[in-house]
BARODREN-348121 format. One line per 4 residues: their letters; for each residue x, y, z of N, C-alpha, C, CB. Coordinates in steps of 0.05 Angstrom, whole numbers, plus 5000, padded with zeros to 4 digits. Glycine has a CB too. Example, Ala and Ser with C-alpha at 12.3 -4.5 7.8 and 13.67 -1.06 7.14 Angstrom:
BEGIN
AS	5264:4886:5156:5246:4910:5156:5264:4934:5156:5226:4911:5181; 5257:4955:5142:5273:4979:5143:5258:5001:5157:5282:4988:5114
! end
This chain:
BEGIN
MDLI	9254:4643:7627:9231:4654:7638:9219:4629:7658:9209:4665:7612; 9211:4633:7683:9201:4613:7701:9170:4626:7700:9218:4612:7734; 9152:4610:7704:9122:4611:7702:9114:4602:7733:9107:4589:7676; 9101:4620:7749:9084:4611:7775:9055:4606:7768:9085:4633:7798
CGIP	9047:4585:7765:9018:4584:7757:8998:4575:7776:9014:4567:7735; 8974:4575:7776:8951:4572:7788:8941:4594:7806:8953:4552:7801; 8945:4621:7800:8937:4638:7811:8917:4658:7791:8960:4650:7823; 8890:4656:7796:8875:4667:7777:8877:4698:7772:8850:4661:7782
VPED	8885:4706:7749:8890:4733:7741:8907:4748:7762:8863:4746:7738; 8932:4743:7770:8946:4754:7786:8959:4785:7779:8964:4734:7790; 8937:4803:7781:8940:4830:7771:8963:4847:7786:8912:4845:7773; 8964:4844:7810:8989:4860:7825:9003:4845:7844:8980:4883:7841
LVLI	9025:4851:7848:9049:4838:7866:9059:4857:7889:9077:4831:7848; 9071:4847:7912:9083:4862:7930:9101:4842:7945:9063:4876:7947; 9126:4851:7951:9144:4832:7965:9144:4842:7993:9175:4831:7953; 9143:4822:8011:9137:4827:8044:9165:4836:8050:9127:4798:8064
PETD	9171:4855:8063:9203:4866:8069:9216:4846:8087:9203:4898:8086; 9240:4843:8080:9262:4826:8095:9249:4796:8096:9268:4838:8129; 9235:4784:8076:9227:4761:8076:9230:4747:8049:9202:4761:8086; 9220:4721:8042:9222:4706:8017:9195:4700:8007:9239:4681:8021
WVIA	9176:4720:8014:9149:4717:8005:9138:4740:7990:9132:4711:8026; 9122:4736:7976:9110:4755:7957:9080:4748:7960:9121:4752:7927; 9064:4772:7956:9034:4767:7960:9025:4780:7933:9019:4781:7989; 9004:4764:7925:8991:4772:7896:8962:4775:7898:8998:4750:7873
TSMT	8953:4795:7883:8921:4797:7881:8914:4776:7861:8909:4827:7872; 8881:4775:7860:8873:4757:7841:8846:4772:7830:8869:4727:7853; 8848:4784:7810:8825:4803:7799:8810:4782:7777:8838:4836:7782; 8792:4764:7792:8780:4746:7774:8751:4756:7768:8781:4718:7786
SGRP	8750:4776:7754:8724:4785:7738:8710:4764:7726:8731:4804:7715; 8688:4757:7730:8671:4736:7718:8681:4708:7724:8668:4740:7689; 8698:4703:7744:8709:4678:7752:8708:4680:7782:8738:4673:7741; 8704:4652:7796:8699:4652:7825:8724:4668:7839:8695:4620:7837
ASGL	8715:4681:7861:8737:4703:7873:8758:4684:7887:8722:4727:7899; 8780:4694:7888:8804:4681:7898:8818:4695:7921:8823:4678:7875; 8814:4719:7924:8825:4734:7949:8858:4741:7943:8822:4711:7979; 8870:4731:7963:8903:4738:7957:8917:4709:7957:8920:4760:7985
YLID	8943:4713:7946:8959:4690:7948:8986:4694:7959:8961:4678:7924; 8999:4675:7973:9024:4682:7981:9043:4662:7965:9026:4682:8012; 9065:4673:7956:9084:4656:7937:9113:4656:7952:9085:4670:7904; 9121:4627:7954:9148:4627:7967:9167:4634:7945:9155:4599:7980
TRTL	9188:4652:7946:9205:4659:7927:9226:4641:7920:9216:4681:7932; 9233:4623:7943:9250:4604:7942:9246:4574:7928:9256:4602:7966; 9218:4570:7930:9211:4548:7916:9190:4554:7896:9204:4528:7934; 9182:4579:7891:9161:4586:7869:9135:4575:7873:9170:4577:7842
QAEA	9130:4569:7893:9104:4557:7902:9083:4574:7911:9109:4541:7923; 9059:4573:7901:9037:4594:7909:9015:4578:7927:9021:4607:7882; 9003:4590:7942:8981:4585:7960:8960:4604:7962:8990:4581:7984; 8936:4598:7965:8914:4618:7971:8915:4627:8003:8884:4604:7964
VDLD	8913:4649:8007:8916:4656:8037:8882:4652:8046:8930:4692:8043; 8881:4637:8068:8859:4629:8076:8843:4651:8096:8864:4604:8088; 8833:4666:8083:8819:4691:8103:8795:4685:8117:8812:4716:8086; 8784:4664:8108:8759:4656:8126:8767:4644:8152:8741:4636:8113
HQPV	8790:4637:8158:8798:4627:8180:8821:4637:8193:8802:4605:8175; 8828:4663:8184:8847:4683:8195:8835:4700:8220:8857:4703:8171; 8844:4700:8239:8833:4721:8262:8831:4748:8252:8851:4722:8288; 8814:4763:8259:8817:4792:8251:8831:4803:8271:8791:4808:8246
SFSS	8846:4826:8261:8870:4842:8273:8864:4871:8269:8900:4836:8259; 8846:4886:8283:8840:4910:8278:8865:4931:8281:8817:4915:8295; 8864:4953:8264:8888:4966:8266:8895:4978:8294:8888:4986:8246; 8919:4983:8297:8932:4996:8323:8938:5022:8317:8958:4982:8333
IQSE	8933:5034:8294:8937:5059:8286:8917:5077:8297:8938:5061:8259; 8920:5095:8318:8896:5113:8327:8879:5125:8312:8904:5132:8340; 8896:5134:8289:8877:5157:8271:8863:5139:8254:8895:5181:8250; 8868:5113:8250:8851:5097:8232:8828:5082:8246:8868:5076:8217
AEAV	8834:5074:8273:8818:5055:8286:8787:5056:8288:8828:5055:8310; 8780:5083:8296:8750:5085:8300:8739:5087:8269:8740:5115:8320; 8755:5095:8246:8743:5100:8224:8737:5069:8207:8763:5121:8210; 8754:5055:8214:8757:5027:8199:8747:5002:8210:8784:5021:8194
SHCA	8743:5005:8238:8743:4981:8255:8711:4977:8256:8760:4985:8286; 8693:4994:8241:8667:4990:8242:8660:4971:8216:8651:5017:8242; 8675:4970:8195:8671:4950:8174:8667:4920:8184:8695:4951:8156; 8651:4910:8171:8650:4881:8171:8670:4871:8151:8622:4870:8165
PPDT	8680:4846:8162:8700:4834:8142:8691:4832:8115:8708:4806:8149; 8705:4830:8097:8697:4825:8063:8683:4796:8066:8728:4824:8038; 8665:4791:8050:8652:4766:8041:8673:4749:8024:8626:4772:8023; 8689:4734:8033:8714:4720:8015:8701:4703:7994:8733:4699:8034
QTLI	8678:4700:7990:8666:4687:7966:8665:4704:7944:8638:4677:7971; 8663:4732:7950:8658:4751:7927:8685:4770:7925:8629:4770:7933; 8704:4765:7943:8725:4787:7942:8741:4784:7918:8743:4788:7968; 8742:4807:7900:8760:4808:7880:8783:4827:7886:8747:4815:7856
THGI	8807:4824:7888:8829:4838:7893:8844:4849:7872:8843:4824:7905; 8849:4876:7871:8862:4887:7846:8890:4901:7852:8842:4908:7832; 8892:4926:7858:8915:4937:7863:8924:4935:7892:8914:4962:7853; 8951:4932:7896:8962:4924:7924:8985:4944:7928:8974:4892:7926
SLAA	8990:4950:7955:9015:4963:7964:9018:4956:7993:9016:4994:7958; 9046:4958:8002:9049:4949:8026:9066:4971:8042:9060:4921:8025; 9059:4980:8065:9078:4999:8082:9087:4982:8100:9067:5025:8095; 9116:4985:8103:9133:4970:8124:9130:4983:8147:9162:4967:8117
GENG	9124:4963:8170:9117:4974:8196:9140:4968:8217:9090:4961:8205; 9134:4966:8241:9153:4959:8261:9149:4933:8273:9154:4977:8281; 9173:4917:8280:9174:4891:8291:9162:4872:8275:9163:4890:8315; 9164:4871:8244:9155:4854:8229:9128:4850:8218:9162:4838:8239
VHRL	9111:4871:8232:9086:4873:8228:9080:4898:8207:9073:4876:8256; 9069:4891:8181:9064:4911:8161:9036:4914:8154:9078:4905:8139; 9032:4939:8141:9001:4945:8133:9002:4942:8101:8988:4979:8143; 8981:4922:8098:8975:4919:8068:8951:4934:8060:8971:4890:8061
YVVG	8952:4947:8035:8928:4960:8024:8919:4943:7998:8933:4992:8017; 8891:4938:7998:8884:4921:7978:8858:4934:7964:8881:4892:7989; 8858:4941:7940:8833:4950:7925:8812:4925:7921:8843:4961:7895; 8794:4930:7933:8775:4903:7933:8749:4909:7916:8765:4893:7966
HGGR	8741:4895:7900:8715:4890:7887:8700:4868:7892:8716:4891:7861; 8675:4864:7879:8661:4844:7883:8639:4849:7903:8678:4825:7889; 8634:4839:7926:8613:4846:7945:8612:4871:7953:8615:4832:7968; 8637:4887:7954:8632:4914:7957:8659:4931:7945:8627:4919:7990
EAIE	8659:4959:7941:8678:4970:7931:8692:4987:7955:8669:4983:7909; 8712:4975:7960:8728:4987:7983:8757:4984:7984:8719:4975:8008; 8770:4996:8001:8803:4991:8003:8802:4971:8025:8825:5022:8011; 8811:4946:8022:8811:4934:8049:8839:4933:8061:8800:4906:8048
LFNV	8841:4937:8085:8867:4940:8101:8872:4908:8116:8863:4968:8127; 8896:4903:8116:8909:4879:8125:8932:4881:8142:8917:4864:8104; 8934:4869:8164:8960:4870:8178:8973:4844:8170:8957:4873:8211; 9003:4846:8160:9019:4821:8153:9039:4820:8174:9032:4821:8124
DANG	9038:4797:8186:9054:4788:8212:9077:4773:8195:9034:4766:8237; 9099:4781:8191:9121:4766:8181:9144:4752:8201:9135:4786:8164; 9134:4750:8226:9155:4743:8248:9154:4710:8245:9146:4757:8283; 9132:4697:8236:9137:4669:8233:9150:4655:8211:9116:4658:8234
EKPL	9146:4629:8211:9155:4615:8185:9142:4623:8162:9153:4587:8186; 9118:4629:8163:9103:4637:8137:9086:4660:8150:9082:4611:8122; 9085:4682:8131:9074:4710:8141:9041:4701:8149:9076:4737:8113; 9028:4714:8167:9003:4715:8169:8988:4739:8160:8998:4710:8194
VRWA	8968:4734:8147:8953:4760:8132:8926:4760:8150:8945:4755:8095; 8924:4781:8164:8896:4789:8180:8878:4811:8170:8902:4798:8209; 8861:4810:8165:8843:4831:8156:8840:4851:8178:8816:4820:8146; 8842:4875:8174:8845:4896:8196:8825:4922:8192:8876:4905:8196
GCVP	8804:4917:8172:8787:4939:8170:8785:4948:8139:8798:4961:8188; 8769:4964:8137:8765:4976:8106:8760:5004:8103:8741:4963:8090; 8761:5013:8082:8755:5040:8072:8732:5040:8052:8780:5054:8060; 8704:5041:8059:8685:5038:8035:8687:5063:8018:8654:5033:8045
LPEG	8681:5056:7995:8680:5078:7977:8652:5087:7968:8696:5071:7953; 8654:5116:7961:8627:5126:7958:8616:5112:7929:8628:5161:7959; 8588:5116:7929:8576:5104:7912:8584:5114:7884:8550:5105:7919; 8590:5099:7860:8597:5101:7837:8625:5103:7831:8586:5119:7828
LEAN	8641:5097:7853:8668:5105:7849:8684:5072:7852:8678:5130:7874; 8703:5071:7833:8718:5046:7830:8746:5052:7832:8712:5031:7804; 8759:5039:7852:8788:5044:7851:8802:5024:7836:8800:5045:7877; 8830:5030:7830:8846:5016:7814:8873:5010:7829:8849:5031:7788
SVVG	8887:5029:7841:8912:5023:7851:8910:5043:7881:8939:5032:7827; 8927:5032:7900:8927:5047:7928:8952:5050:7936:8912:5033:7950; 8955:5067:7954:8981:5070:7968:8975:5084:7994:9002:5085:7951; 8987:5078:8015:8988:5087:8042:9001:5115:8049:9003:5066:8057
LPDG	8993:5133:8062:9007:5154:8068:9019:5154:8100:8990:5176:8062; 9042:5165:8099:9056:5167:8125:9040:5178:8150:9081:5185:8122; 9017:5193:8144:9002:5204:8163:8977:5184:8173:8992:5229:8153; 8976:5163:8159:8957:5141:8165:8932:5146:8145:8946:5142:8196
GLLF	8934:5164:8127:8914:5163:8105:8922:5147:8085:8907:5187:8093; 8909:5150:8061:8918:5137:8036:8907:5151:8015:8909:5107:8034; 8916:5145:7989:8907:5155:7963:8905:5131:7950:8926:5176:7948; 8885:5129:7930:8877:5113:7911:8867:5128:7882:8857:5098:7923
TSLY	8873:5112:7860:8868:5120:7833:8842:5108:7825:8891:5113:7815; 8830:5119:7804:8807:5108:7787:8812:5112:7761:8781:5120:7793; 8809:5089:7749:8810:5095:7718:8787:5111:7701:8811:5068:7706; 8760:5111:7717:8742:5120:7703:8730:5144:7718:8724:5100:7697
NPGE	8712:5159:7706:8701:5183:7719:8681:5170:7737:8688:5205:7699; 8680:5181:7763:8655:5174:7784:8627:5174:7772:8653:5197:7807; 8615:5147:7776:8584:5151:7767:8582:5145:7737:8573:5183:7772; 8603:5141:7724:8601:5140:7694:8601:5106:7690:8630:5159:7676
TDWP	8574:5095:7682:8575:5066:7683:8570:5056:7655:8555:5054:7704; 8567:5077:7635:8567:5066:7607:8592:5058:7599:8558:5084:7588; 8593:5030:7591:8617:5021:7587:8631:5032:7559:8615:4992:7587; 8617:5033:7538:8625:5042:7511:8639:5074:7515:8595:5042:7490
ARIG	8623:5088:7533:8635:5116:7537:8657:5116:7553:8617:5134:7548; 8661:5098:7575:8686:5096:7590:8710:5090:7569:8683:5073:7613; 8705:5070:7556:8728:5058:7538:8736:5081:7515:8717:5029:7523; 8712:5092:7508:8721:5114:7487:8736:5135:7497:8699:5126:7474
RLAS	8731:5147:7522:8746:5166:7531:8777:5158:7533:8735:5175:7555; 8782:5137:7544:8807:5123:7547:8824:5119:7522:8803:5099:7558; 8804:5104:7502:8817:5099:7475:8827:5127:7458:8795:5082:7456; 8815:5147:7464:8820:5174:7452:8843:5188:7471:8792:5191:7451
SEPA	8848:5180:7492:8866:5196:7510:8853:5220:7525:8888:5206:7492; 8826:5221:7527:8813:5241:7538:8816:5243:7569:8787:5240:7531; 8820:5261:7582:8819:5264:7610:8795:5248:7621:8817:5292:7617; 8802:5227:7638:8785:5211:7650:8798:5199:7677:8777:5191:7630
GGVF	8780:5193:7699:8785:5181:7725:8801:5208:7741:8804:5150:7721; 8812:5194:7761:8821:5213:7780:8838:5199:7807:8795:5230:7789; 8847:5217:7824:8861:5206:7847:8848:5217:7869:8890:5212:7847; 8840:5198:7890:8824:5207:7914:8842:5200:7938:8793:5193:7916
EWQA	8830:5216:7958:8848:5216:7985:8828:5205:8009:8859:5250:7993; 8837:5193:8024:8818:5183:8050:8836:5193:8073:8811:5147:8052; 8822:5206:8093:8834:5211:8117:8811:5205:8139:8844:5242:8117; 8827:5196:8162:8807:5189:8183:8792:5216:8193:8823:5174:8210
GKGV	8765:5210:8198:8752:5234:8204:8741:5254:8185:8767:5246:8219; 8753:5251:8158:8746:5267:8137:8736:5254:8111:8767:5283:8132; 8739:5227:8111:8731:5211:8089:8742:5213:8065:8709:5215:8084; 8729:5208:8042:8741:5208:8016:8737:5234:7999:8730:5186:8001
SRFP	8757:5247:7988:8759:5271:7974:8773:5267:7950:8771:5291:7988; 8770:5284:7929:8784:5283:7903:8806:5297:7910:8771:5293:7879; 8833:5286:7901:8857:5300:7903:8864:5313:7876:8879:5281:7914; 8872:5335:7878:8882:5350:7855:8903:5344:7836:8889:5371:7864
IPPM	8900:5336:7814:8921:5327:7795:8918:5341:7764:8920:5294:7794; 8942:5341:7751:8939:5350:7725:8921:5334:7710:8963:5352:7712; 8907:5342:7686:8892:5324:7674:8905:5304:7662:8876:5336:7658; 8894:5283:7665:8904:5253:7660:8884:5236:7649:8912:5238:7685
SGPN	8892:5215:7630:8872:5198:7618:8877:5169:7630:8874:5199:7584; 8860:5166:7651:8858:5139:7664:8881:5136:7683:8859:5116:7642; 8882:5154:7708:8906:5149:7726:8903:5119:7738:8907:5173:7751; 8929:5108:7740:8932:5075:7745:8947:5072:7770:8949:5058:7720
GIAI	8969:5065:7759:8993:5061:7783:8998:5086:7797:9022:5052:7770; 9005:5083:7824:9012:5107:7842:9029:5098:7862:8990:5120:7854; 9054:5114:7866:9070:5107:7886:9075:5133:7900:9095:5092:7877; 9091:5134:7926:9095:5156:7942:9125:5153:7952:9074:5157:7964
TPDG	9139:5178:7957:9163:5173:7968:9161:5171:7998:9180:5193:7961; 9178:5156:8014:9178:5155:8041:9172:5178:8058:9199:5147:8047; 9176:5200:8053:9171:5224:8064:9142:5237:8060:9191:5242:8053; 9129:5224:8039:9100:5231:8035:9101:5254:8019:9083:5235:8061
ETII	9123:5266:8006:9118:5290:7996:9118:5287:7964:9137:5310:8007; 9127:5266:7953:9129:5264:7923:9112:5240:7913:9161:5260:7915; 9091:5242:7896:9075:5223:7884:9082:5221:7857:9048:5227:7887; 9085:5195:7847:9087:5188:7821:9062:5175:7810:9110:5170:7818
LAGW	9053:5183:7787:9027:5175:7781:9031:5163:7749:9005:5202:7786; 9017:5137:7741:9021:5129:7715:8990:5138:7700:9029:5093:7715; 8991:5151:7680:8972:5156:7663:8969:5135:7642:8976:5181:7652; 8951:5112:7650:8948:5087:7629:8941:5095:7602:8926:5067:7636
ADRL	8921:5112:7598:8912:5107:7572:8926:5132:7555:8879:5105:7571; 8938:5149:7568:8957:5170:7554:8986:5164:7556:8954:5199:7566; 8995:5142:7568:9020:5132:7571:9041:5153:7581:9028:5120:7544; 9027:5165:7599:9047:5184:7612:9054:5178:7639:9037:5211:7612
VRRI	9078:5184:7649:9087:5183:7680:9092:5208:7696:9112:5167:7683; 9075:5218:7712:9082:5243:7722:9087:5243:7752:9062:5260:7715; 9105:5267:7758:9113:5267:7784:9098:5293:7795:9146:5266:7787; 9083:5291:7817:9071:5317:7832:9078:5315:7862:9037:5321:7828
DRQG	9072:5339:7868:9077:5342:7900:9053:5336:7916:9087:5371:7909; 9050:5342:7940:9025:5337:7956:9004:5355:7949:9028:5339:7985; 9010:5374:7936:8991:5391:7928:8978:5390:7900:9001:5414:7932; 8988:5372:7887:8980:5361:7860:8992:5374:7840:8953:5362:7856
IETA	9015:5393:7847:9029:5405:7826:9053:5386:7811:9042:5432:7838; 9052:5390:7787:9069:5373:7772:9098:5385:7777:9061:5372:7741; 9117:5369:7782:9144:5379:7790:9167:5376:7770:9152:5367:7814; 9158:5361:7746:9178:5355:7726:9161:5345:7702:9199:5332:7736
SAIE	9175:5347:7675:9161:5339:7654:9156:5312:7656:9174:5344:7631; 9127:5306:7644:9122:5276:7642:9135:5259:7626:9098:5271:7634; 9143:5235:7636:9156:5214:7618:9137:5200:7597:9169:5192:7636; 9140:5200:7574:9126:5187:7555:9134:5162:7547:9123:5202:7535
LNFL	9119:5139:7553:9123:5113:7548:9111:5102:7523:9115:5099:7569; 9121:5080:7510:9110:5065:7490:9093:5043:7497:9129:5055:7475; 9083:5041:7521:9065:5023:7529:9045:5036:7547:9077:4999:7542; 9023:5021:7555:9003:5029:7572:9014:5021:7602:8975:5014:7564
PDNL	9024:5040:7615:9038:5037:7640:9013:5031:7663:9058:5067:7646; 9019:5011:7675:8995:5000:7697:9004:5004:7726:8989:4963:7693; 9011:4984:7740:9021:4991:7768:9045:4999:7770:9019:4972:7785; 9051:5014:7792:9081:5025:7800:9090:5014:7826:9081:5057:7803
HWSP	9113:5005:7828:9129:4995:7850:9159:5001:7852:9128:4967:7848; 9162:5004:7878:9190:5010:7881:9208:4988:7879:9195:5024:7905; 9233:4991:7866:9251:4972:7867:9270:4975:7889:9262:4969:7843; 9290:4952:7897:9306:4957:7917:9324:4980:7917:9319:4936:7920
DGKI	9336:4991:7894:9351:5008:7887:9342:5040:7891:9356:5001:7863; 9316:5038:7900:9299:5068:7903:9290:5077:7878:9316:5093:7915; 9287:5061:7854:9275:5068:7825:9249:5057:7828:9291:5055:7797; 9232:5070:7810:9208:5060:7803:9206:5043:7782:9193:5079:7799
LASG	9189:5019:7785:9187:4999:7761:9159:5004:7753:9192:4966:7767; 9155:5004:7727:9129:5009:7715:9127:4983:7691:9128:5045:7702; 9106:4970:7691:9100:4949:7670:9074:4951:7660:9103:4921:7680; 9069:4948:7635:9044:4948:7618:9046:4934:7591:9036:4976:7614
QRFG	9024:4941:7576:9020:4925:7554:9027:4948:7528:8986:4912:7556; 9035:4938:7509:9042:4953:7484:9023:4941:7464:9073:4949:7474; 8999:4958:7468:8974:4950:7453:8955:4975:7455:8960:4922:7467; 8935:4974:7436:8921:4996:7439:8896:4996:7459:8913:5002:7415
VAEL	8886:5015:7473:8866:5013:7494:8839:4999:7482:8860:5044:7507; 8832:5005:7456:8806:4997:7446:8809:4966:7442:8797:5013:7419; 8835:4959:7426:8840:4935:7419:8838:4912:7446:8866:4937:7405; 8853:4927:7465:8855:4908:7491:8831:4902:7502:8870:4919:7513
FACI	8813:4921:7506:8785:4917:7518:8770:4900:7500:8768:4946:7523; 8772:4904:7476:8761:4886:7454:8765:4854:7460:8776:4894:7426; 8790:4853:7465:8800:4826:7465:8793:4813:7490:8830:4824:7460; 8796:4827:7515:8791:4815:7538:8761:4812:7548:8805:4829:7555
TQAD	8749:4828:7532:8717:4821:7537:8700:4807:7520:8701:4844:7539; 8714:4794:7502:8698:4776:7485:8694:4747:7499:8712:4774:7456; 8674:4733:7491:8665:4712:7504:8683:4687:7503:8639:4707:7494; 8700:4689:7479:8723:4667:7474:8748:4680:7475:8722:4651:7445
APNY	8754:4696:7495:8779:4713:7497:8804:4693:7500:8776:4735:7524; 8825:4699:7486:8848:4681:7492:8860:4686:7522:8871:4687:7469; 8877:4666:7524:8893:4669:7556:8906:4697:7557:8922:4644:7561; 8915:4707:7538:8931:4737:7536:8923:4746:7508:8967:4736:7540
CAKS	8919:4772:7516:8916:4792:7491:8939:4806:7479:8898:4813:7497; 8956:4821:7498:8976:4835:7490:8998:4817:7494:8978:4860:7503; 9009:4805:7471:9031:4789:7478:9057:4806:7478:9033:4765:7459; 9060:4833:7467:9077:4852:7473:9075:4868:7495:9079:4866:7455
YSVA	9095:4864:7511:9093:4879:7539:9118:4894:7546:9088:4859:7564; 9121:4912:7562:9147:4926:7573:9147:4930:7600:9152:4953:7562; 9174:4934:7613:9185:4940:7640:9200:4966:7636:9203:4916:7651; 9191:4981:7649:9213:5012:7649:9219:5015:7682:9192:5049:7634
RIDV	9241:5024:7681:9254:5034:7711:9262:5062:7707:9282:5017:7721; 9249:5078:7729:9246:5107:7725:9263:5121:7751:9213:5116:7723; 9278:5134:7746:9296:5151:7768:9273:5171:7779:9325:5170:7753; 9266:5169:7802:9248:5194:7812:9263:5218:7817:9232:5187:7839
DSHS	9284:5221:7828:9298:5248:7831:9302:5261:7804:9326:5244:7843; 9308:5251:7784:9312:5265:7759:9287:5261:7741:9337:5255:7744; 9267:5243:7750:9245:5234:7736:9248:5230:7705:9225:5251:7742; 9267:5207:7702:9274:5201:7675:9277:5175:7673:9296:5214:7667
LTDL	9270:5162:7648:9273:5137:7642:9303:5125:7641:9260:5133:7618; 9308:5109:7658:9335:5096:7660:9341:5071:7646:9340:5091:7688; 9320:5052:7644:9319:5028:7635:9294:5016:7624:9328:5015:7652; 9296:5004:7599:9269:4993:7583:9276:4969:7575:9259:5010:7557
WEED	9259:4949:7581:9262:4922:7567:9233:4918:7555:9272:4895:7589; 9234:4904:7535:9210:4896:7514:9210:4866:7510:9213:4910:7483; 9187:4858:7507:9185:4826:7504:9163:4826:7483:9177:4808:7534; 9166:4804:7461:9146:4798:7441:9144:4766:7445:9156:4809:7410
VNEG	9123:4757:7448:9122:4727:7447:9096:4719:7432:9123:4715:7478; 9096:4695:7419:9074:4683:7405:9055:4669:7422:9084:4665:7385; 9063:4657:7447:9053:4642:7464:9061:4645:7493:9056:4619:7455; 9047:4634:7511:9055:4640:7537:9043:4663:7550:9082:4643:7537
FGDS	9060:4677:7568:9057:4698:7588:9050:4723:7567:9086:4703:7610; 9028:4740:7577:9026:4770:7566:9010:4786:7582:9015:4772:7538; 9000:4808:7573:8986:4826:7588:8997:4837:7614:8964:4815:7591; 9022:4840:7615:9034:4846:7639:9023:4873:7651:9062:4847:7635
TSAI	9021:4871:7679:9006:4896:7695:9024:4906:7716:8977:4888:7709; 9042:4891:7722:9059:4904:7746:9086:4886:7745:9042:4902:7779; 9107:4899:7760:9134:4888:7759:9145:4897:7785:9153:4897:7734; 9159:4876:7800:9173:4881:7826:9202:4865:7821:9154:4867:7856
MVDD	9221:4874:7834:9247:4859:7834:9251:4843:7858:9271:4877:7831; 9255:4815:7856:9261:4798:7876:9288:4785:7870:9239:4777:7881; 9307:4792:7885:9333:4776:7881:9342:4780:7855:9331:4748:7885; 9344:4805:7845:9355:4812:7818:9338:4800:7794:9384:4802:7816
RLWL	9314:4792:7800:9296:4779:7779:9267:4795:7779:9293:4744:7785; 9259:4800:7754:9235:4813:7753:9212:4794:7753:9235:4830:7731; 9192:4801:7771:9169:4782:7777:9146:4803:7762:9163:4774:7816; 9130:4786:7743:9114:4806:7727:9083:4791:7735:9123:4808:7689
GSIN	9064:4810:7739:9036:4801:7746:9021:4808:7716:9022:4820:7775; 8997:4800:7715:8980:4801:7694:8953:4805:7692:8983:4785:7683; 8937:4821:7677:8910:4822:7675:8897:4797:7666:8904:4843:7660; 8910:4779:7656:8897:4755:7646:8909:4729:7653:8896:4757:7619
GDCI	8900:4705:7645:8914:4684:7651:8919:4675:7681:8938:4687:7639; 8935:4653:7689:8932:4645:7719:8964:4643:7722:8911:4613:7727; 8984:4658:7714:9010:4656:7717:9026:4682:7726:9020:4646:7694; 9043:4684:7739:9064:4707:7744:9090:4697:7727:9073:4709:7780
AVVT	9100:4714:7715:9129:4709:7698:9150:4718:7716:9132:4728:7669; 9171:4702:7717:9200:4710:7734:9219:4709:7712:9211:4687:7762; 9232:4735:7705:9248:4734:7682:9273:4742:7696:9237:4753:7658; 9299:4741:7684:9323:4752:7691:9328:4775:7671:9346:4731:7693
PGTW	9330:4800:7676:9335:4819:7657:9366:4819:7651:9326:4846:7667; 9369:4835:7629:9401:4839:7622:9414:4856:7640:9406:4853:7593; 9440:4863:7630:9452:4887:7646:9439:4908:7651:9471:4897:7637; 9436:4919:7677:9422:4950:7682:9442:4969:7665:9421:4961:7719
RKQE	9429:4986:7656:9446:5010:7640:9432:5033:7649:9446:5010:7605; 9444:5055:7656:9435:5079:7663:9442:5102:7645:9444:5084:7688; 9421:5108:7627:9430:5126:7601:9405:5147:7604:9431:5107:7567; 9407:5167:7590:9389:5187:7585:9366:5173:7566:9404:5213:7572
ASQL	9342:5181:7575:9324:5167:7560:9323:5174:7527:9298:5173:7574; 9333:5198:7517:9334:5198:7494:9357:5183:7478:9332:5221:7489; 9372:5169:7492:9395:5153:7481:9388:5123:7490:9427:5164:7493; 9367:5118:7500:9364:5096:7516:9359:5071:7495:9339:5101:7538
PIER	9376:5051:7493:9372:5029:7473:9352:5012:7487:9398:5013:7465; 9335:4995:7468:9319:4979:7475:9330:4955:7480:9302:4978:7460; 9327:4940:7499:9337:4916:7510:9317:4892:7514:9350:4923:7536; 9316:4868:7500:9297:4850:7501:9296:4835:7528:9302:4834:7479
LPKN	9275:4828:7543:9274:4809:7562:9279:4781:7549:9248:4811:7576; 9300:4767:7564:9309:4740:7556:9290:4722:7555:9328:4730:7571; 9287:4705:7536:9262:4684:7537:9268:4658:7549:9251:4678:7508; 9293:4659:7565:9301:4639:7584:9307:4645:7612:9322:4629:7575
! end
């Protein structure tokens, strides 16, 4: 295992297409804001993106332009970044979607120009969220809109009540859609406990959703109708990302909801609470689990929240600490979920 450190709370990760660069968020609740990070996959070196001195690049997508260009740029001194996704664009310029907290609750939009030696990340607008709504993960839609998840019920600010619902796997949170000229509306989904990770097929017709607290991954269509039986996992599935082979990667903590929140919110919380974490690979067409890795460690990296595949190695983000883990999985095996053996992530 390699560790890439110096990134405060690297909660989510995305690989910039056809480059050697990864972008990581920094969910520094209770710590100074750090914005976004660029990591060179060749050297495993990370650096903060200097958003203060990047020129603004408003969207060239006509359906978005009027709606998002009236936002002021985010306050980089307070910007806390959470879930992230990237939609590949033309001519090496891509659209980056970032869940932002801190100074405001918004989906922050960036253009990523990957034509130079190092990618240039330029803020391009935002989608402010309605009062009382906190986003978690986000994905862009082919028509220029976007979908985002929320772990909690809108307007529910009582922390013990929030955690209680999730700890008991009660329905909580939701999925929301934004479209230019229409604003934010609730997107219909089956009852879920804490919708977290979200991914969408390139044609925009199929959505994959991770229920963090009920440990279920669902496949639904654009009308919100479930199109396959839910996949039950033995961990809290967090962010979802596509792997190069067209499968979905989910990572999360093998820990109880109440225990995890109790640990991470204590004044003297350790660097990592959930030392046991898992990575699953999911076939979208059959909606089945094809691979599962588990890791148990006494020290070092933990609390994994996201997984991406870079050059046949898994890159793992976390809700704690200041490191990304890079591991080499064992041989990929494609089997029925009921027959799937557990394979350990190697410790070297």
